N, C-alpha and C positions, 0 to 999 in steps of 0.2 A: 672104550677106547677111541682115541682120537687118529685121525686118519686126515693126511694132506692130499686134496684131489686138485690135479693142475687142469683148465680146460683152456685148449690153444685152438685160435680161430687162424689157421695158415693163409699167409700172404707174402708176395714179395717185397710191396711198398712199403705195408702194415700189418705186422703180426701182432695179434693180439693174445692177452694173456692173461688168466684170472684164476686166482687160487683161493680154495675154500676149504674151511676146516669141517670135518664130519666128524659127528659123535655117535659112534659106532657101538649098536649091542650085539655082542657076540651071540648071547643067548636068543634073541629073536632073531639074529640075522637081518637087522634092519637099522636103517640112522634114524638116532633119536633127533639130530638137529645140525643144522648146518650154520656156517656164518662165514661171512668173507674177511679174507686176510689181505689182500693184495690184488690189484688187477692194473693194467698199464699195456703197454704197445712196445713194440720194437720197430724202428722206421730204417728205411734205406730210402735214396733218390735216386730219380733216374738219373742224374748227373754221374753217380758211381758206375764204376764198371762192374757187370753180372758179378764176376769172381769176387769183389771186394764187398758186393751187398750181400753174398752168400757167405762171406766170412763174418760179416756183421750180425746176422743172424745168429751163425754158429757159435760166436763167443760170447754174444748177450744170452740166447737161451743157457748154455754152460753156467755163467753168471747168477741167472736165474734159479738153475736147479742146485747150484751149490750153495747160495743164499738159502732156500727155503726147503729143500729136500722132499721133493712131494714122494706120495707113497704110490700114486696113480695118476695117469695123462687121460684127458678124453679130448677127442678133435672131431671135425665135423670129416665125414667122407667127401673124396674129390668128387665131382662131377664135371663132365664136359658141357657145359651149355655155352661160353664165349670161349672158343677154340685159342685167341691169341692171349688171353687171360689165363687161362686154363694151364697154358705151358708153364707161363711165370710161376704161378701158385704151384705146382706142380714140383718145381724146384727147390723153391722155400720148404716146400712141406716134406721132402725127402732130407732137407738138414734137421727138419722135425724130428723126424723116425730116427735119423740117425745118432742125434745127441740123447735122446729119451733111451735109444739101445745101449749107447757107452755108459750111460749112469745107470741101467737096469732097471729101467722105470715103465712098467706094464702101461702100453696105451691101447686104449677102447675108441673104437669109432662109432659114430653116427650117422644117420641120413638127415639132410637138413629139414626133411618132413618129419622124421622122427624127434628130433628136437625140438621142433616147434608144436608136435602133438603133445608133447611130455609136460612144456613149461606152460601153453595157453590151452590147451584141449583141442587145438584145430590145426590139423597137419600143413594148412594153405596160410598162416596166420601172416600178416606184414610184420616188418622189422620194428615196428614200434610198438606192436602188441608184445611181443617176443620181450622188448625191452622193459614195457612196464612190468610185465610177469616176474621178469629178473629181479627188479627193483624191490616187488612186493614177496618174493618168496626170502628175498635176503633181509627184508626189513629196512631197506634203504630209503632215505630222504628223497634222492633225486637219481635219476637214470645215470648209469655209469659210462664216462664219456672217455674217450672218443668209442663209437659205434663197434670197434673192433674189439674192445677188452669187453663190451656189452654182451657179445656174441660169444667170447670166450667164456665168460660167467656162466651163458645158457648150455654149451656144450658141456661144463662140469657139473650144472645143477641137477641135468637128466639123471644123474645117478641116484638120485633121491627116487625116481619115478620108476627105473628099468629093472627088471631081474637081472638082465644079463651082467650089469655093472655091481649089484647086490653080490653076486657070485665070483667077480673078480675082486671085491673086498674082502670075502669070507677068506679066499686063497691067502689073501695077503695080512689077514687079520693077526694071525697067529706069530707074524714076524715082527712087528712093533711092541 
């Protein structure tokens, strides 16, 4: 059975997304194969007032979800490492969670270290290592650009490696 998984890399200026199709084997409860469907970004500018930036994210996410109808979404957990940026990302992330809930799409979250470990085998891998691993795992000739889209694909890709997401897929397997 095929399932569409949406990876999201939350941000206020740039919110990355990546869609991956998984062929899921209900008998083995494992994913047999993955392939990239689409990726891109939602952009806002500092010139826009905050409310308008959030509306842009809200509307564009609705459009993506209406066009592709993913079965599950995956994203990076929010960590407080740069306070000024974290607040802005948290606002965009709130819109992301709201829109997914409005569409009834389950959300799985992972720490940055979990994503790096699952994709590269090293929890402290740098961005270029993660991007190269994403391209390799999806049999892409080039690293997806911009970086936010590659990060979103990485968030989605780890479901191939982690039991938590296999369990979530099993929960939705009978729905499609």
